[in-house]
Residue frames as qw, qx, qy, qz and C-alpha x, y, z in Angstrom:
[[0.171, -0.625, 0.711, 0.273, -6.87, -115.90, 74.50],
 [0.780, 0.327, -0.397, -0.358, -6.65, -118.32, 71.57],
 [0.723, -0.346, 0.596, -0.050, -5.89, -121.99, 72.12],
 [0.095, -0.332, 0.826, 0.446, -4.26, -124.59, 69.88],
 [0.281, 0.344, 0.896, 0.012, -7.74, -126.02, 69.28],
 [0.287, 0.724, 0.260, -0.571, -9.24, -122.80, 67.93],
 [0.672, 0.542, 0.390, 0.320, -9.65, -122.31, 64.18],
 [0.199, -0.657, 0.180, 0.705, -7.59, -119.73, 62.32],
 [0.645, 0.635, 0.400, 0.144, -7.84, -118.32, 58.83],
 [0.256, -0.447, 0.312, 0.799, -5.68, -116.44, 56.35],
 [0.337, 0.227, -0.412, -0.815, -7.81, -114.83, 53.68],
 [0.801, 0.028, -0.220, -0.556, -9.84, -117.70, 52.19],
 [0.576, 0.179, -0.785, 0.145, -7.77, -120.45, 53.82],
 [0.646, -0.534, 0.139, -0.528, -9.55, -121.85, 56.87],
 [0.411, 0.229, -0.846, 0.249, -7.72, -124.14, 59.31],
 [0.662, -0.513, -0.460, -0.294, -9.83, -126.04, 61.84],
 [0.687, -0.704, -0.031, 0.177, -7.18, -125.73, 64.58],
 [0.109, 0.922, -0.371, 0.019, -3.63, -124.51, 65.13],
 [0.682, -0.381, 0.615, 0.111, -1.94, -127.92, 65.40],
 [0.572, 0.653, -0.389, -0.309, 0.11, -128.65, 62.28],
 [0.953, -0.077, 0.252, 0.149, 1.43, -132.04, 61.27],
 [0.128, -0.777, 0.475, 0.393, 5.10, -131.41, 60.54],
 [0.737, 0.513, -0.390, -0.205, 6.72, -132.83, 57.39],
 [0.638, -0.447, 0.623, -0.067, 8.11, -136.28, 58.16],
 [0.449, 0.451, -0.706, -0.312, 10.11, -138.39, 55.72],
 [0.799, -0.160, 0.468, -0.341, 8.78, -141.96, 55.88],
 [0.048, 0.449, -0.819, -0.353, 10.40, -143.51, 52.75],
 [0.495, 0.213, 0.824, -0.174, 7.35, -145.40, 51.59],
 [0.490, 0.572, -0.176, -0.635, 6.80, -144.03, 48.08],
 [0.890, 0.203, 0.408, -0.035, 6.24, -146.58, 45.36],
 [0.668, 0.105, 0.449, 0.584, 8.07, -147.32, 42.12],
 [0.283, 0.585, 0.296, 0.700, 9.05, -144.11, 40.37],
 [0.166, -0.101, -0.435, 0.879, 8.76, -142.31, 43.72],
 [0.346, -0.386, -0.461, -0.720, 4.99, -142.20, 43.24],
 [0.374, -0.196, 0.535, -0.732, 2.72, -141.63, 46.28],
 [0.232, -0.086, -0.958, -0.145, 0.77, -144.77, 47.10],
 [0.551, -0.522, -0.442, -0.477, -2.70, -145.66, 48.35],
 [0.681, -0.388, -0.488, 0.384, -1.08, -146.55, 51.69],
 [0.281, 0.006, -0.146, 0.948, 0.25, -142.99, 51.90],
 [0.319, -0.412, -0.316, -0.793, -3.27, -141.72, 51.28],
 [0.688, -0.500, -0.522, -0.056, -4.50, -143.82, 54.20],
 [0.581, -0.191, -0.361, 0.703, -1.69, -142.53, 56.44],
 [0.075, 0.118, -0.022, 0.990, -2.42, -138.87, 55.78],
 [0.462, -0.442, -0.434, -0.635, -6.18, -139.28, 55.88],
 [0.650, -0.422, -0.586, 0.234, -5.91, -140.84, 59.34],
 [0.425, -0.330, -0.257, 0.803, -4.32, -137.56, 60.45],
 [0.112, 0.548, 0.442, 0.701, -6.77, -135.22, 58.69],
 [0.371, -0.834, -0.407, 0.044, -7.89, -133.70, 62.01],
 [0.496, -0.281, 0.003, 0.821, -4.67, -131.66, 62.07],
 [0.189, 0.813, 0.165, -0.526, -5.34, -128.03, 61.23],
 [0.509, 0.747, -0.354, -0.239, -2.82, -128.43, 58.42],
 [0.912, -0.117, 0.322, 0.227, -0.84, -131.42, 57.14],
 [0.205, 0.803, -0.491, -0.267, 2.56, -130.54, 55.71],
 [0.987, 0.155, -0.031, -0.040, 3.46, -133.62, 53.73],
 [0.773, -0.331, 0.308, 0.446, 6.84, -135.27, 53.71],
 [0.011, -0.695, 0.376, 0.613, 9.45, -133.45, 51.66],
 [0.778, 0.437, 0.450, 0.038, 9.03, -134.12, 47.94],
 [0.447, -0.304, 0.401, 0.739, 11.79, -133.64, 45.41],
 [0.376, 0.727, 0.073, -0.570, 11.17, -131.05, 42.71],
 [0.606, 0.614, -0.441, -0.248, 13.26, -132.96, 40.15],
 [0.967, 0.004, -0.225, 0.117, 15.11, -136.29, 39.82],
 [0.477, 0.480, -0.395, 0.621, 18.31, -134.39, 40.67],
 [0.311, -0.601, 0.255, -0.691, 16.77, -133.34, 43.98],
 [0.911, -0.303, -0.195, -0.201, 16.57, -136.85, 45.48],
 [0.129, 0.624, -0.692, 0.340, 18.85, -138.05, 48.25],
 [0.428, -0.176, 0.775, -0.430, 16.93, -140.81, 50.03],
 [0.071, -0.088, -0.947, -0.300, 15.32, -144.07, 48.98],
 [0.139, -0.528, -0.827, -0.132, 11.55, -144.15, 48.33],
 [0.011, -0.486, -0.309, 0.817, 10.87, -140.45, 48.87],
 [0.445, 0.690, 0.571, 0.025, 8.02, -139.04, 46.76],
 [0.282, -0.059, 0.282, 0.915, 8.55, -136.55, 43.98],
 [0.310, 0.726, 0.441, -0.427, 6.35, -133.92, 42.40],
 [0.021, 0.575, -0.456, -0.679, 7.87, -133.75, 38.91],
 [0.023, 0.004, -0.892, -0.451, 6.21, -136.57, 36.93],
 [0.544, -0.183, -0.321, -0.753, 2.64, -137.05, 35.79],
 [0.681, -0.217, -0.700, -0.004, 2.45, -140.29, 37.78],
 [0.332, -0.125, -0.569, 0.742, 3.58, -138.54, 40.94],
 [0.258, -0.074, 0.022, -0.963, 1.02, -135.78, 40.47],
 [0.661, -0.206, -0.522, -0.499, -1.70, -138.41, 40.01],
 [0.594, -0.189, -0.712, 0.323, -0.57, -140.18, 43.18],
 [0.121, -0.083, -0.406, 0.902, -0.64, -136.97, 45.20],
 [0.414, -0.174, -0.262, -0.854, -4.06, -136.14, 43.77],
 [0.671, -0.296, -0.663, -0.148, -5.43, -139.35, 45.31],
 [0.430, -0.181, -0.580, 0.668, -3.87, -138.40, 48.64],
 [0.068, -0.002, 0.124, -0.990, -5.43, -134.94, 48.55],
 [0.533, -0.251, -0.467, -0.660, -8.86, -136.15, 47.51],
 [0.647, -0.311, -0.687, 0.114, -8.89, -138.55, 50.44],
 [0.330, -0.185, -0.452, 0.808, -7.65, -136.01, 53.00],
 [0.199, -0.091, -0.094, -0.971, -10.03, -133.34, 51.76],
 [0.583, -0.319, -0.603, -0.442, -12.96, -135.74, 51.96],
 [0.611, -0.382, -0.604, 0.340, -12.05, -136.21, 55.63],
 [0.207, -0.950, -0.229, -0.040, -12.04, -132.45, 56.20],
 [0.664, -0.472, 0.110, 0.570, -8.28, -131.89, 56.19],
 [0.314, 0.934, -0.132, -0.110, -6.01, -129.31, 54.58],
 [0.899, -0.034, 0.189, 0.393, -2.74, -130.18, 52.86],
 [0.071, 0.935, -0.296, -0.183, 0.55, -128.44, 52.13],
 [0.935, 0.243, -0.028, 0.258, 3.30, -129.91, 49.95],
 [0.421, -0.781, 0.293, 0.355, 6.91, -129.35, 51.01],
 [0.700, 0.701, -0.121, 0.063, 9.06, -128.56, 47.95],
 [0.699, -0.585, 0.370, 0.178, 12.51, -130.13, 48.31],
 [0.727, 0.584, -0.319, 0.169, 15.90, -130.38, 46.65],
 [0.835, -0.506, -0.025, 0.217, 18.59, -132.07, 48.73],
 [0.161, 0.911, -0.379, 0.013, 21.57, -130.56, 46.90],
 [0.288, 0.572, -0.756, 0.138, 24.80, -132.15, 48.13],
 [0.499, -0.220, 0.729, -0.413, 23.07, -134.49, 50.62],
 [0.876, 0.347, 0.008, -0.336, 22.81, -137.16, 47.97],
 [0.561, -0.327, 0.707, 0.281, 24.82, -139.78, 46.08],
 [0.216, 0.345, -0.636, -0.656, 25.48, -140.62, 42.43],
 [0.118, 0.201, 0.972, -0.023, 23.20, -143.63, 43.02],
 [0.226, 0.667, 0.590, -0.395, 20.22, -141.25, 42.97],
 [0.086, 0.661, -0.166, -0.727, 21.43, -138.86, 40.31],
 [0.778, 0.585, 0.131, -0.190, 20.39, -139.07, 36.65],
 [0.696, 0.629, -0.312, 0.153, 23.19, -140.75, 34.72],
 [0.848, -0.289, -0.219, 0.386, 25.10, -141.45, 37.93],
 [0.294, 0.705, -0.112, 0.635, 26.34, -137.86, 38.03],
 [0.330, -0.054, -0.559, 0.759, 27.73, -136.12, 41.10],
 [0.130, -0.794, -0.562, 0.190, 25.20, -134.32, 43.33],
 [0.270, 0.620, 0.099, 0.730, 25.04, -130.55, 42.92],
 [0.455, -0.652, -0.385, 0.469, 25.60, -127.78, 45.45],
 [0.081, 0.993, 0.007, -0.087, 26.38, -124.06, 45.66],
 [0.074, 0.797, -0.600, -0.003, 30.08, -124.93, 46.09],
 [0.823, 0.188, -0.536, 0.002, 32.15, -128.08, 45.68],
 [0.182, -0.491, 0.666, -0.531, 32.39, -128.85, 49.40],
 [0.556, -0.080, -0.818, -0.123, 31.92, -132.47, 50.46],
 [0.595, -0.559, 0.116, -0.566, 29.56, -133.02, 53.41],
 [0.042, 0.289, -0.908, 0.301, 30.62, -135.22, 56.28],
 [0.705, 0.070, 0.334, -0.622, 27.44, -137.25, 55.81],
 [0.203, -0.062, 0.950, 0.229, 26.35, -140.62, 54.50],
 [0.607, 0.150, -0.220, -0.749, 23.64, -141.49, 52.01],
 [0.612, -0.022, 0.763, -0.206, 21.58, -144.66, 52.19],
 [0.460, 0.413, -0.538, -0.573, 21.79, -146.42, 48.82],
 [0.931, 0.039, -0.228, -0.282, 21.13, -149.96, 47.63],
 [0.675, 0.261, -0.581, 0.373, 24.51, -150.85, 49.18],
 [0.571, -0.591, -0.439, 0.363, 23.60, -149.43, 52.57],
 [0.165, -0.953, -0.027, 0.253, 25.22, -146.32, 54.03],
 [0.719, 0.269, 0.148, 0.624, 27.82, -144.71, 51.75],
 [0.286, -0.465, -0.069, 0.835, 29.72, -141.44, 52.07],
 [0.389, 0.870, 0.249, -0.171, 28.15, -138.51, 50.26],
 [0.725, 0.192, 0.205, 0.628, 30.59, -137.72, 47.43],
 [0.201, -0.350, 0.062, 0.913, 32.15, -134.41, 46.50],
 [0.421, 0.727, 0.510, -0.183, 29.38, -132.38, 44.86],
 [0.434, 0.304, 0.360, 0.768, 29.66, -130.33, 41.71],
 [0.013, -0.462, -0.236, 0.855, 29.21, -126.58, 42.03],
 [0.419, 0.701, 0.577, 0.004, 26.23, -125.31, 40.04],
 [0.316, 0.191, 0.281, 0.886, 26.88, -122.86, 37.22],
 [0.152, 0.242, 0.242, -0.927, 25.08, -119.52, 37.50],
 [0.479, 0.066, -0.461, -0.744, 22.76, -120.41, 34.62],
 [0.449, -0.165, -0.878, -0.022, 21.91, -123.71, 36.31],
 [0.071, -0.276, -0.630, 0.723, 20.87, -121.91, 39.48],
 [0.341, 0.223, -0.052, -0.912, 18.55, -119.70, 37.46],
 [0.518, 0.002, -0.714, -0.472, 17.11, -122.78, 35.75],
 [0.281, -0.190, -0.881, 0.331, 16.47, -124.38, 39.14],
 [0.215, 0.202, 0.327, -0.898, 14.25, -121.45, 40.06],
 [0.576, 0.136, -0.379, -0.711, 11.98, -122.42, 37.17],
 [0.438, -0.021, -0.899, 0.000, 12.09, -126.06, 38.36],
 [0.020, -0.225, -0.711, 0.666, 10.56, -124.94, 41.66],
 [0.421, 0.227, 0.002, -0.878, 7.87, -122.98, 39.83],
 [0.572, 0.088, -0.678, -0.453, 6.98, -126.05, 37.79],
 [0.306, -0.105, -0.898, 0.300, 6.87, -128.16, 40.95],
 [0.192, 0.231, 0.461, -0.835, 4.50, -125.65, 42.54],
 [0.547, 0.188, -0.312, -0.754, 2.27, -125.89, 39.47],
 [0.509, 0.007, -0.852, -0.125, 2.29, -129.67, 39.79],
 [0.086, -0.162, -0.773, 0.608, 1.34, -129.32, 43.47],
 [0.392, 0.240, 0.145, -0.876, -1.57, -127.09, 42.48],
 [0.577, 0.148, -0.603, -0.530, -2.62, -129.58, 39.80],
 [0.415, -0.051, -0.894, 0.158, -2.56, -132.30, 42.46],
 [0.459, -0.670, -0.459, -0.360, -4.90, -130.29, 44.68],
 [0.525, -0.222, -0.478, 0.668, -2.65, -129.09, 47.50],
 [0.153, -0.917, -0.367, 0.026, -4.09, -126.21, 49.51],
 [0.162, -0.942, 0.268, 0.120, -0.62, -124.75, 50.11],
 [0.848, 0.304, -0.259, 0.348, 3.06, -125.31, 49.38],
 [0.519, -0.821, 0.166, 0.171, 6.05, -124.89, 51.69],
 [0.562, 0.701, -0.386, 0.209, 9.48, -123.98, 50.34],
 [0.885, -0.405, -0.063, 0.222, 11.99, -126.15, 52.23],
 [0.335, 0.798, -0.297, 0.404, 14.90, -123.85, 53.09],
 [0.577, -0.669, 0.379, -0.276, 16.03, -125.75, 56.20],
 [0.905, -0.241, 0.349, -0.042, 18.06, -128.69, 57.47],
 [0.383, -0.526, 0.624, 0.433, 21.13, -128.36, 55.28],
 [0.645, 0.427, 0.602, 0.197, 19.43, -129.06, 51.95],
 [0.536, 0.398, 0.310, 0.677, 19.99, -127.09, 48.75],
 [0.020, -0.869, -0.176, -0.462, 18.41, -123.73, 49.60],
 [0.628, -0.772, 0.055, 0.086, 19.95, -123.83, 53.08],
 [0.788, -0.074, 0.218, 0.571, 23.30, -124.65, 51.45],
 [0.328, 0.633, 0.207, 0.670, 23.02, -121.40, 49.50],
 [0.336, -0.893, -0.137, -0.265, 22.04, -119.42, 52.59],
 [0.686, -0.705, 0.135, 0.119, 24.88, -120.43, 54.89],
 [0.247, 0.864, -0.436, -0.053, 28.51, -119.53, 54.48],
 [0.574, -0.390, 0.718, 0.046, 29.89, -122.92, 55.55],
 [0.651, 0.253, 0.698, 0.160, 28.51, -124.35, 52.30],
 [0.454, 0.840, 0.268, 0.131, 28.35, -121.30, 50.03],
 [0.470, -0.547, 0.237, 0.651, 31.71, -119.97, 48.87],
 [0.535, 0.614, 0.463, 0.349, 30.50, -118.68, 45.52],
 [0.291, -0.345, 0.072, 0.889, 31.80, -115.49, 43.95],
 [0.007, 0.377, 0.584, 0.719, 28.86, -114.78, 41.62],
 [0.332, -0.380, -0.016, -0.863, 25.57, -113.04, 42.48],
 [0.816, -0.373, -0.340, -0.282, 24.53, -116.05, 44.59],
 [0.805, -0.220, -0.348, 0.428, 27.49, -115.89, 46.97],
 [0.336, 0.323, -0.222, 0.857, 29.38, -113.60, 49.32],
 [0.216, -0.210, 0.287, -0.909, 27.06, -111.12, 51.03],
 [0.309, 0.234, 0.802, -0.454, 23.96, -112.10, 52.97],
 [0.538, 0.526, 0.073, -0.655, 21.82, -110.54, 50.25],
 [0.437, 0.456, -0.675, -0.381, 23.54, -112.63, 47.59],
 [0.039, 0.102, -0.985, 0.131, 23.35, -115.87, 49.57],
 [0.367, 0.360, 0.670, -0.536, 19.63, -115.30, 50.16],
 [0.334, 0.379, -0.350, -0.789, 19.02, -114.52, 46.49],
 [0.255, 0.012, -0.915, -0.312, 18.26, -118.11, 45.45],
 [0.005, -0.387, -0.838, 0.385, 15.66, -118.53, 48.21],
 [0.235, 0.533, 0.231, -0.779, 13.93, -115.26, 47.39],
 [0.320, 0.312, -0.577, -0.684, 13.91, -116.03, 43.66],
 [0.164, -0.135, -0.974, -0.083, 12.44, -119.49, 44.36],
 [0.087, 0.480, 0.679, -0.548, 9.71, -118.03, 46.57],
 [0.286, 0.501, -0.075, -0.813, 8.85, -115.39, 43.98],
 [0.268, 0.153, -0.806, -0.504, 8.63, -118.13, 41.33],
 [0.087, -0.305, -0.934, 0.164, 6.27, -120.14, 43.51],
 [0.151, 0.516, 0.401, -0.742, 4.18, -116.98, 44.00],
 [0.283, 0.243, -0.502, -0.781, 3.50, -117.04, 40.27],
 [0.374, -0.140, -0.882, -0.250, 1.46, -120.19, 40.95],
 [0.406, -0.567, -0.690, 0.193, 0.00, -119.79, 44.45],
 [0.129, -0.873, -0.056, -0.467, -1.22, -116.60, 46.14],
 [0.191, 0.553, -0.588, 0.559, 1.09, -115.42, 48.91],
 [0.570, -0.395, 0.416, -0.587, -1.17, -116.51, 51.78],
 [0.980, 0.019, 0.073, -0.182, -0.96, -120.09, 50.51],
 [0.714, 0.459, -0.400, 0.346, 2.84, -120.23, 50.48],
 [0.645, -0.753, 0.132, 0.015, 5.00, -120.97, 53.52],
 [0.538, 0.619, -0.507, 0.267, 8.73, -121.28, 54.08],
 [0.869, -0.483, -0.071, 0.079, 10.70, -123.43, 56.52],
 [0.328, 0.735, -0.458, 0.379, 14.04, -122.34, 58.01],
 [0.862, -0.417, -0.219, 0.189, 16.37, -123.79, 60.67],
 [0.132, 0.951, -0.190, 0.205, 18.61, -120.87, 61.65],
 [0.240, -0.729, 0.623, -0.152, 21.03, -122.60, 64.04],
 [0.954, -0.031, 0.281, -0.100, 20.62, -126.26, 63.14],
 [0.045, -0.646, 0.703, 0.293, 23.81, -128.01, 62.10],
 [0.803, 0.185, 0.550, -0.136, 21.90, -130.94, 60.63],
 [0.795, 0.526, 0.219, 0.208, 23.57, -132.29, 57.47],
 [0.669, -0.169, 0.096, 0.717, 26.93, -130.67, 58.30],
 [0.197, 0.698, 0.275, 0.631, 25.88, -127.04, 57.89],
 [0.394, -0.650, -0.342, 0.553, 26.39, -123.80, 59.81],
 [0.290, 0.808, 0.153, 0.489, 26.82, -120.05, 59.41],
 [0.479, 0.074, -0.358, 0.798, 29.21, -117.57, 60.96],
 [0.110, 0.070, 0.280, -0.951, 26.44, -115.02, 61.69],
 [0.044, -0.403, -0.887, -0.222, 23.02, -116.70, 61.69],
 [0.009, -0.659, -0.501, 0.561, 21.32, -113.81, 63.52],
 [0.104, 0.538, -0.227, -0.805, 22.11, -111.35, 60.73],
 [0.058, 0.048, -0.848, -0.525, 21.45, -113.87, 57.96],
 [0.102, -0.444, -0.885, -0.094, 18.07, -115.06, 59.16],
 [0.027, 0.617, 0.349, -0.704, 17.02, -111.62, 60.34],
 [0.160, 0.377, -0.433, -0.803, 17.37, -110.56, 56.72],
 [0.135, -0.119, -0.922, -0.344, 15.60, -113.72, 55.48],
 [0.014, -0.537, -0.773, 0.337, 12.65, -113.24, 57.86],
 [0.114, 0.599, 0.099, -0.787, 12.24, -109.62, 56.79],
 [0.162, 0.266, -0.640, -0.703, 12.42, -110.45, 53.08],
 [0.121, -0.259, -0.944, -0.164, 9.92, -113.32, 53.37],
 [0.025, 0.587, 0.602, -0.541, 7.60, -111.13, 55.41],
 [0.137, 0.489, -0.157, -0.847, 7.70, -108.41, 52.76],
 [0.218, 0.042, -0.803, -0.554, 6.39, -111.00, 50.29],
 [0.604, -0.136, 0.182, -0.764, 3.38, -111.45, 52.64],
 [0.398, 0.102, -0.905, -0.113, 3.80, -115.22, 52.87],
 [0.704, -0.437, -0.388, -0.402, 1.17, -117.31, 54.59],
 [0.763, -0.643, 0.062, 0.000, 3.57, -118.51, 57.27],
 [0.289, 0.677, -0.638, 0.228, 7.17, -118.71, 58.42],
 [0.952, -0.260, -0.148, -0.070, 8.03, -122.15, 59.86],
 [0.100, 0.766, -0.558, 0.304, 11.03, -121.99, 62.21],
 [0.882, -0.154, -0.413, 0.168, 12.88, -124.99, 63.62],
 [0.296, -0.873, 0.266, -0.281, 14.21, -123.86, 66.98],
 [0.567, -0.564, 0.600, 0.011, 17.61, -125.24, 67.97],
 [0.060, -0.342, 0.881, 0.322, 19.01, -128.45, 66.51],
 [0.689, 0.079, -0.394, -0.603, 16.74, -130.38, 64.16],
 [0.870, -0.161, -0.447, -0.135, 15.37, -133.30, 66.16],
 [0.640, -0.016, -0.508, 0.576, 17.68, -132.39, 69.03],
 [0.321, -0.454, -0.440, 0.705, 18.33, -129.76, 71.68],
 [0.116, 0.872, 0.409, 0.242, 16.24, -126.62, 71.54],
 [0.317, -0.947, -0.039, 0.033, 18.45, -124.57, 73.83],
 [0.797, -0.250, 0.139, 0.531, 22.13, -125.33, 73.21],
 [0.416, 0.195, 0.283, 0.842, 22.61, -122.57, 70.60],
 [0.046, -0.785, -0.449, 0.424, 21.50, -119.08, 71.63],
 [0.332, -0.135, 0.319, 0.878, 22.90, -117.20, 68.63],
 [0.136, -0.305, -0.525, -0.783, 19.45, -116.39, 67.24],
 [0.288, 0.177, 0.526, -0.781, 16.39, -114.81, 68.87],
 [0.079, 0.289, 0.890, 0.343, 13.60, -116.91, 67.38],
 [0.043, 0.751, 0.575, -0.322, 10.87, -114.68, 68.81],
 [0.038, -0.663, 0.162, 0.730, 12.61, -111.73, 67.17],
 [0.088, -0.071, 0.784, 0.610, 12.60, -113.51, 63.81],
 [0.063, 0.555, 0.827, 0.058, 8.87, -114.16, 64.10],
 [0.019, -0.796, -0.298, 0.527, 8.29, -110.52, 64.97],
 [0.096, -0.468, 0.444, 0.758, 10.41, -109.30, 62.04],
 [0.112, 0.203, 0.872, 0.430, 8.48, -111.53, 59.65],
 [0.020, 0.717, 0.691, -0.092, 5.14, -110.13, 60.82],
 [0.097, -0.749, -0.076, 0.650, 6.27, -106.51, 60.97],
 [0.104, -0.309, 0.589, 0.739, 7.39, -106.78, 57.36],
 [0.582, 0.200, -0.212, -0.759, 3.95, -108.02, 56.28],
 [0.287, 0.082, -0.950, -0.090, 4.08, -111.79, 56.82],
 [0.644, -0.377, -0.333, -0.577, 0.92, -113.58, 57.97],
 [0.860, -0.474, -0.008, -0.188, 1.33, -116.48, 60.45],
 [0.099, 0.638, -0.742, 0.184, 4.28, -117.86, 62.38],
 [0.949, -0.120, -0.238, -0.167, 4.83, -121.55, 63.12],
 [0.258, -0.688, 0.651, -0.189, 7.06, -122.97, 65.85],
 [0.942, 0.144, -0.289, -0.090, 8.68, -126.39, 65.72],
 [0.498, 0.402, -0.691, 0.335, 11.03, -128.70, 67.63],
 [0.348, -0.060, -0.819, 0.452, 10.10, -130.77, 70.65],
 [0.353, -0.264, 0.099, -0.892, 6.89, -128.94, 71.47],
 [0.028, -0.244, -0.930, 0.273, 4.62, -130.57, 74.03],
 [0.110, -0.719, -0.637, -0.256, 0.93, -129.83, 74.42],
 [0.363, -0.796, -0.281, 0.394, 1.72, -127.39, 77.23],
 [0.368, -0.341, 0.274, 0.821, 4.47, -125.61, 75.30],
 [0.120, 0.345, 0.646, 0.671, 2.21, -125.29, 72.28],
 [0.206, -0.798, -0.565, -0.036, -0.65, -123.94, 74.36],
 [0.386, -0.687, -0.089, 0.608, 1.66, -121.36, 75.90],
 [0.318, -0.090, 0.443, 0.833, 3.05, -120.25, 72.52],
 [0.012, -0.509, -0.652, -0.562, -0.43, -119.74, 71.05],
 [0.311, -0.793, -0.516, 0.093, -2.13, -118.23, 74.12],
 [0.387, -0.643, -0.018, 0.660, 0.62, -115.66, 74.61],
 [0.472, 0.860, 0.081, -0.176, 0.59, -114.72, 70.94],
 [0.291, -0.663, 0.576, 0.380, 4.23, -115.66, 70.43],
 [0.056, -0.121, 0.862, 0.490, 3.19, -118.05, 67.63],
 [0.622, 0.135, -0.071, -0.768, 0.09, -118.74, 65.57],
 [0.923, 0.133, -0.276, -0.234, 0.68, -122.39, 64.70],
 [0.458, -0.572, 0.676, -0.080, 2.53, -125.26, 66.39],
 [0.708, 0.370, -0.552, -0.239, 4.09, -128.07, 64.34],
 [0.697, -0.374, 0.576, -0.206, 4.15, -131.56, 65.85],
 [0.425, 0.478, -0.712, -0.288, 6.17, -134.31, 64.19],
 [0.233, 0.103, -0.960, 0.120, 6.67, -137.63, 66.00],
 [0.325, 0.176, 0.665, -0.649, 3.52, -137.13, 68.14],
 [0.663, 0.397, -0.038, -0.634, 1.40, -137.03, 64.94],
 [0.404, 0.369, -0.812, -0.205, 3.35, -139.96, 63.48],
 [0.162, 0.004, -0.952, 0.260, 2.39, -142.18, 66.42],
 [0.158, 0.448, 0.685, -0.552, -1.02, -140.66, 67.17],
 [0.119, 0.364, 0.624, 0.681, -3.32, -140.17, 64.17],
 [0.286, -0.787, -0.485, -0.252, -5.87, -138.65, 66.57],
 [0.476, -0.008, -0.358, 0.803, -3.37, -136.34, 68.27],
 [0.170, -0.388, -0.053, -0.904, -5.76, -133.37, 68.30],
 [0.715, -0.467, -0.322, -0.409, -8.41, -135.33, 70.19],
 [0.777, -0.201, -0.452, 0.388, -5.84, -136.86, 72.56],
 [0.281, 0.148, -0.252, 0.914, -4.50, -133.43, 73.46],
 [0.347, -0.421, -0.168, -0.821, -7.98, -131.96, 73.80],
 [0.796, -0.429, -0.231, -0.360, -9.23, -134.67, 76.15],
 [0.322, -0.702, 0.583, -0.255, -6.00, -135.39, 78.00],
 [0.995, 0.024, 0.040, -0.083, -5.65, -138.95, 76.73],
 [0.575, -0.533, 0.512, 0.351, -2.24, -140.69, 76.91],
 [0.459, 0.694, -0.395, -0.390, -0.14, -140.88, 73.75],
 [0.984, 0.156, 0.012, 0.083, 0.99, -143.95, 71.81],
 [0.498, -0.625, 0.440, 0.409, 4.72, -144.64, 72.01],
 [0.569, 0.704, -0.303, -0.299, 6.48, -144.20, 68.64],
 [0.919, -0.076, 0.332, 0.199, 8.24, -147.21, 67.13],
 [0.001, 0.818, -0.384, -0.429, 11.52, -145.77, 65.83],
 [0.461, -0.174, 0.807, 0.325, 12.46, -148.99, 64.05],
 [0.413, 0.524, 0.715, 0.208, 9.61, -148.37, 61.58],
 [0.043, 0.756, 0.069, -0.650, 10.13, -144.65, 60.95],
 [0.247, 0.629, -0.472, -0.567, 11.75, -145.17, 57.54],
 [0.354, 0.241, -0.828, -0.361, 10.68, -147.70, 54.93],
 [0.153, 0.115, 0.940, -0.284, 8.43, -150.72, 55.24],
 [0.192, -0.407, -0.723, -0.525, 4.69, -151.07, 54.99],
 [0.451, -0.686, -0.345, -0.455, 1.71, -150.68, 57.31],
 [0.729, -0.453, -0.374, 0.351, 3.59, -151.55, 60.52],
 [0.426, -0.449, -0.120, 0.776, 4.50, -148.37, 62.35],
 [0.074, 0.062, 0.390, 0.916, 2.75, -146.36, 59.64],
 [0.462, -0.258, -0.317, -0.787, -0.99, -146.87, 59.41],
 [0.650, -0.296, -0.698, -0.039, -1.47, -149.28, 62.33],
 [0.116, 0.061, -0.542, 0.830, -1.18, -146.86, 65.26],
 [0.153, -0.580, -0.800, -0.028, -4.50, -147.05, 67.13],
 [0.175, -0.567, -0.047, -0.804, -6.81, -144.16, 67.91],
 [0.112, -0.139, 0.721, -0.670, -7.87, -143.76, 71.54],
 [0.189, -0.330, -0.912, -0.152, -10.82, -145.94, 72.45],
 [0.058, -0.470, -0.586, 0.657, -12.44, -143.34, 74.71]]
């Protein structure tokens, strides 16, 4: 039986173990949302993960919704990420860039020209954005025109090319947590009447077109996708998530993607409160359709991860906060060492404190 410490490969992509560092927003990008040398240190400290999925990175200026989050649309940002990748690769790690557009979870403060954020439909989220004035209500977004949606597909392709230029081993399409692609998928936020709205097939169209665009840059086994079928994070939901995400899993599998990354339950919250979706069934559908690996996420302990991998119910296990607070998490799990306690006050923004100063185990 495989363990979380065993290597795994997909075609020519070799991962040293099955423990994945989940994408974690840390809000420490520099001026121009450029990745910094401190970010390179942070990720390199965690290079023993089988795969590092970096913090979400906006594919365009319009895609930003949080202060000091890195982008992947300017030459300076690409150069910054290249430094990160060179450092992680030198330490033996593998990297995956998460491609992100926040859609309506933004504020005019972040938008070019102070414009309204964009979304599938003009439905205001009951959420707040953190701007230079502190927390402010997210405004009413503007519904994207059909031609704009099609243009955004090309934006994702360009972002994937920039990720490749920066040296990322993989990319992950972020279709979870109530951000733009998720807003298209779910009927609480998508009330369109064009080819991107209405039926499940239409609501999934934007995601599938984005993934196919990314596949023009990266081979399928080096592309992943993240979904959160029942999460209501960022004021989102769907009337029939089982049917919607059953279709999504099958479609992504038919494209033979490298992995499907599923957040089980509420993002950062309860795993079990919402039983509307059979997550194991989604993973099975993805694989039966031709998909490669499956990744589980949300509150996994060492024991839960070991069980998922050893029973074959998942191939990879994503750990978020444990990797944040324990740069040597793989070794700590392997040898049974205690874990550092995370300092929540330093999760977002700041400098080295709570970022690159977590100690490795002395043993």
